[in-house]
C-alpha positions in Angstrom: 23.6 15.1 -1.5 21.5 15.1 -4.5 17.7 14.8 -4.3 17.6 11.7 -6.4 20.1 9.9 -4.1 17.9 11.0 -1.0 14.8 9.6 -2.6 16.6 6.4 -3.4 17.7 6.0 0.2 14.1 6.8 1.1 12.9 4.1 -1.2 15.1 1.5 0.0 14.3 2.4 3.7 10.5 2.2 2.9 10.9 -1.1 1.1 12.9 -2.7 3.8 10.4 -1.5 6.5 7.4 -2.8 4.5 9.2 -6.1 3.8 10.2 -6.6 7.5 6.7 -6.1 8.7 5.2 -8.2 6.0 7.6 -11.1 6.6 7.8 -10.9 10.4 4.3 -10.1 11.2 2.6 -11.3 8.2 4.3 -14.7 7.6 6.2 -15.6 10.6 3.3 -14.6 13.2 0.6 -15.1 10.7 -1.2 -11.7 11.5 -2.2 -11.1 8.0 -4.5 -14.1 8.2 -8.0 -13.0 9.3 -8.6 -15.8 11.7 -5.2 -14.9 13.5 -6.0 -11.1 13.4 -9.3 -11.9 15.3 -7.6 -14.2 17.8 -4.6 -11.6 18.7 -6.0 -8.2 17.7 -9.8 -8.6 17.8 -10.5 -7.6 14.4 -13.5 -9.2 12.7 -13.4 -8.5 8.9 -9.9 -7.1 8.4 -10.8 -3.4 8.3 -8.5 -2.7 11.5 -5.6 -4.5 12.5 -2.3 -5.7 11.2 -3.7 -5.8 7.5 -4.7 -2.1 7.7 -1.0 -1.3 8.9 0.5 -3.2 6.1 -1.7 -1.5 3.6 -0.7 1.9 5.1 2.9 1.1 4.7 2.5 0.0 1.2 0.8 3.2 0.3 3.8 5.1 1.7 6.3 2.8 -0.3 4.2 3.1 -3.4 4.3 6.8 -3.3 8.1 6.8 -2.9 8.4 4.3 -5.7 6.4 6.5 -8.1 8.4 9.6 -7.2 11.7 7.8 -7.6 10.6 6.3 -10.9 9.4 9.8 -12.3 12.7 11.4 -11.1 15.0 8.6 -12.4 13.2 8.3 -15.9 12.7 11.9 -17.3 10.5 10.2 -20.2 8.0 9.2 -17.4 8.2 12.4 -15.5 4.6 13.7 -15.3 5.3 16.5 -12.8 4.3 20.0 -13.2 5.2 23.3 -11.5 2.0 23.4 -9.7 2.2 21.1 -6.5 -1.6 20.5 -6.3 -1.8 18.9 -9.6 1.2 16.6 -8.7 -0.5 15.6 -5.5 -3.6 14.7 -7.3 -1.6 12.7 -9.9 0.3 10.8 -7.3 -2.8 10.1 -5.1 -4.3 8.7 -8.4 -1.4 6.6 -9.2 -1.4 5.1 -5.8 -5.1 4.5 -6.0 -4.5 2.7 -9.3 -2.0 0.4 -7.8 -4.2 -0.2 -4.6 -7.2 -1.2 -6.8 -5.2 -3.5 -9.0 -3.9 -5.3 -5.9 -7.5 -5.5 -4.7 -8.5 -6.9 -8.1 -5.8 -9.5 -7.8 -7.0 -10.5 -4.3 -10.5 -10.8 -5.6 -9.4 -12.9 -8.5 -7.3 -15.2 -6.1 -10.4 -15.6 -3.8 -12.7 -16.5 -6.7 -10.4 -19.2 -8.0 -10.2 -20.6 -4.5 -13.9 -20.5 -4.0 -14.6 -22.0 -7.3 -11.8 -24.7 -7.4 -11.7 -25.7 -3.9 -14.9 -24.4 -2.2 -12.7 -22.8 0.5 -15.3 -20.4 1.6 -17.3 -23.3 2.9 -14.5 -25.0 4.5 -12.4 -21.9 6.0 -14.5 -18.7 5.4 -12.0 -16.6 7.4 -9.0 -17.5 5.3 -9.9 -15.8 2.1 -7.9 -12.7 1.1 -11.2 -10.6 1.1 -13.6 -11.8 3.7 -15.8 -8.9 3.2 -16.5 -5.5 1.4 -15.3 -3.9 4.6 -11.8 -5.5 4.0 -11.5 -4.1 0.5 -12.6 -0.6 1.3 -10.4 -0.7 4.5 -7.4 -1.6 2.4 -7.9 1.1 -0.2 -8.5 3.7 2.5 -5.5 2.7 4.4 -3.3 2.7 1.3 -4.5 6.2 0.4 -3.9 7.3 3.9 -0.4 6.1 3.7 0.1 7.9 0.5 -1.3 11.1 1.8 1.0 10.8 4.9 4.0 10.4 2.9 3.2 13.3 0.7 2.5 15.4 3.9 6.1 14.2 5.4 7.7 15.1 2.1 6.0 18.3 1.7 7.3 19.4 5.3 10.8 18.1 4.6 11.4 19.4 1.1 8.7 20.4 -1.3 11.2 20.0 -4.2 10.3 16.3 -4.2 6.7 17.1 -5.2 7.5 19.6 -8.0 9.0 19.5 -11.4 12.8 20.4 -11.7 
């Protein structure tokens, strides 16, 4: 089986797992909401708990997507022969996606606060109730990406180098 098709299968699997946990735990059981997280898991500001797990899975999924896109589109292939450079580039790209997501959450919260004063009515229903939540989201996303790099590195280093 070709490397690209294995990477495609890994992409479909990681997206499927992410969506499953996001929909079942996040939407059906509401564990992504900070007030539910506190009630069921004991987390206070969202640093640990279900939100951290979802960001961990997102980091893994984003890394696989970036690898798949780079391998599928030679025009966007940024890989070198040096695996260390590739790891730095991959972590940087996942960090860019994670920071962009956190900016989107921050913008959503600001709109909700300014338009409906939601922080006064329901402070625990914001996307980012604290700086700890934001930093935790970024840390767990990067930890998920680093975990996926480690898994791919042990499985087959050719995913992480130019060919």
